[in-house]
Structures are given as C-alpha cells and as structure tokens.
N, C-alpha and C positions, 0 to 999 in steps of 0.2 A: 383552627379552633382548639385542637388537641394541645398544641404548644402553649397557648394562652392558659388553658386549664392546668397543665403541669407546672407552668411558671407561677401561677397563683398558689398552688399547693406548696411548691418549693419555697416561695417567698414567705408563706405562712410559717413554715418550719424554721426558716432562717430568722425571721422576726421572733418566733417563739424562743429560739436559742438565745438571742440577745436579751429578751425579756427575762428568761429564767436566770441568765447570768447576772443581771441587775438584782434580781430577787435573792440569788445566792450570796452576792457580795453584801447586800443589805443585812442578810441574816448572819454573816460571818463574824461580825463584831470587829473589834480593833485587831489589826495585824500584829503578830508577834512570832519570833523564831522559837517557838516552844512546841513540844510534842502534844500538849493539850490543845493548842490551836490547830495543829495538823489533824488530830483525831476528831476534833469538832467539825472540820471540813469534810471528813469521810462520812459523817452522819448527816450532812446537810443535803437533803434530798433534792434541793433545787439544782445542785450540780449534776445529779443524774439526769434530771429533766433537760438540762442544758445540753449535756452530751448526746442524749437520744435525739433531741431536736436538730442539733448540728449534723449528726451522722445521717439522719434521714434526709436533711436538706442536701448534704453532699452527695448522697447516692442518687437522689433525684436530679441533681445538677449534672452528674456524670451521664445519666440517661439522656437528658436534654441535649447535652453537647454532642453525644454520640449520634443523635438522630436529626438534629437541625443545625443550620449554619450558625456560626458564632455571631455573625452580624445581626441575626434575628434574636438569638437567645440572650445574649448579654444585656442588651438594653431592657429586656423584660425583667431582668433581675432587680431593676429599680422599683418594682412593685413592692418590695420589702420596705421601702421608705414609707409607703402609704400605710401599710400595716403597723409599722413602727409608730407613726403619728397617732393612729387610732389607739394603740396600746398605751402610749404616753398619756392620752386623754382618759381612757377608761380604767386602766390598771393603776397608773401612777398619779392620776388626778392632776396632771399638768395642764396649764393654760396654753392653748394653741392660738396664736395670733392670726388675724385674717390673712396676713401676707404669707404665712405658712400654708394656709388652705389654698391660696392662689398657686403656690408652688406645687402643691399636690395635684391641682387641676392640670398644670403643665406636664407633670410626670405622666398622668393618665392619658393626656392627649398624645404625648410622645410614644407611649406604649401602643396606643391604637394605631398611630401612623407606621410604626415599625412592624407591627403584626400584619398589616395589610399589604 
C-alpha cells in the first residue's frame, strides 16, 4: 500500500512537471536566438514550477527504486498517464475520446495487478 501511495505522489509530480513545461512553452512565445528571448525565459515562472516538479518526482523515484523491486515499481510509473489525461481535460480543455478512457482503465487494471 505504501508503494502505491508513493507511486501516486511521484506520478502527480511527474505529470505536474510535464504540465508546467507545456505552460512554460506556451508562455515563451516564438523562439529566437536573442538575449531578450533568453531573459524572458528566466522570468517565466512556469519553468521554475517545472523544475521543482521534476526534481521532486526524481527524488521520490530514487526512494521508490531503493526500497522496492524494479518489477513492481516501474509499471506503477504508468500512473502518470492517468494524471496526464486528466490534466489534458481539465487544464488544457482537450477532448478525450472514449477509446482513451478505455486505455486508462487498462492502465489502472494493470497497476492493480502489478501491485498485488
């Protein structure tokens, strides 16, 4: 049960990092090889949120790998796909097809089977 809880938290941070990266890229504007573009990225706070999320996910992942078998831990990292789908729907207002929801159900069933 502890592994599942930690995997859920780690997956939330991993998904958060991806979500913040998308928001940072959206806010960055058109790319150019200029100092003004670079300086604009340094004040884009989405990049900071992205880095903090990925760092936290990485530290949690190291803890998980240290204390549980790889064959149990790695499949549970697919929980991030579930959170990614929810973020796509709620944050980015994307349409999610019913086939994608079926895929999410398969991922959840697989995580359940691996954890037991």
